[in-house]
C-alpha positions in Angstrom: 52.1 45.1 302.7 51.7 45.9 299.0 48.9 48.4 298.8 49.0 48.5 295.0 47.0 45.3 294.9 44.3 46.5 297.2 41.7 48.7 295.6 38.2 49.2 294.8 37.3 47.1 291.9 34.1 45.9 290.3 33.5 42.2 291.0 30.6 40.8 289.0 28.3 38.9 291.4 25.4 36.8 290.1 22.3 37.1 292.2 21.7 34.1 294.4 18.6 32.1 293.5 18.8 32.8 289.7 20.7 29.9 288.1 22.2 30.5 284.7 21.0 28.6 281.6 24.0 26.3 281.7 23.3 25.5 285.4 19.7 24.7 284.6 20.4 22.6 281.6 23.2 20.6 283.4 20.9 20.0 286.4 18.1 18.7 284.2 20.5 16.5 282.3 21.9 15.1 285.6 18.4 14.4 286.9 17.5 12.7 283.6 20.6 10.5 283.7 19.8 9.4 287.3 16.2 8.6 286.3 17.4 6.7 283.2 19.8 4.7 285.4 17.1 3.8 287.9 14.7 2.7 285.2 17.5 0.6 283.6 18.1 -1.1 287.0 14.4 -1.8 287.5 14.3 -3.6 284.1 16.6 -6.3 285.3 15.2 -9.4 286.9 16.2 -10.6 290.3 18.1 -13.5 288.7 20.0 -11.2 286.5 20.9 -8.9 289.4 22.0 -12.0 291.5 24.2 -13.1 288.6 25.8 -9.7 288.3 26.5 -9.7 292.0 28.1 -13.1 291.8 30.3 -12.0 288.9 31.4 -8.9 290.8 32.4 -11.2 293.7 34.4 -13.5 291.4 36.1 -10.5 289.8 37.1 -9.2 293.2 38.5 -12.5 294.2 40.5 -12.8 291.0 41.9 -9.2 291.5 42.9 -10.1 295.0 44.6 -13.3 293.8 46.4 -11.4 291.1 47.5 -8.8 293.5 48.9 -11.4 295.9 50.8 -13.1 293.1 52.3 -9.8 291.9 53.2 -8.8 295.5 54.8 -12.1 296.2 56.7 -12.1 292.9 58.1 -8.6 293.8 59.3 -9.9 297.2 61.2 -12.7 295.7 
């Protein structure tokens, strides 16, 4: 074992429970983004949300069809 690497050194340790300024700001920004997103979703009507859902389903079906076409083309 290399004892040269083992020694008493000073390791700076931040006290638990006292977040830094960057941590506080990033947490507040994250919470603000979540709140903004929820408000944006609530603004949409039921019809709009149903239309979005249907578009997502159609997009998923088109992706599956395209994947099948590419996979089949590679097999041939």
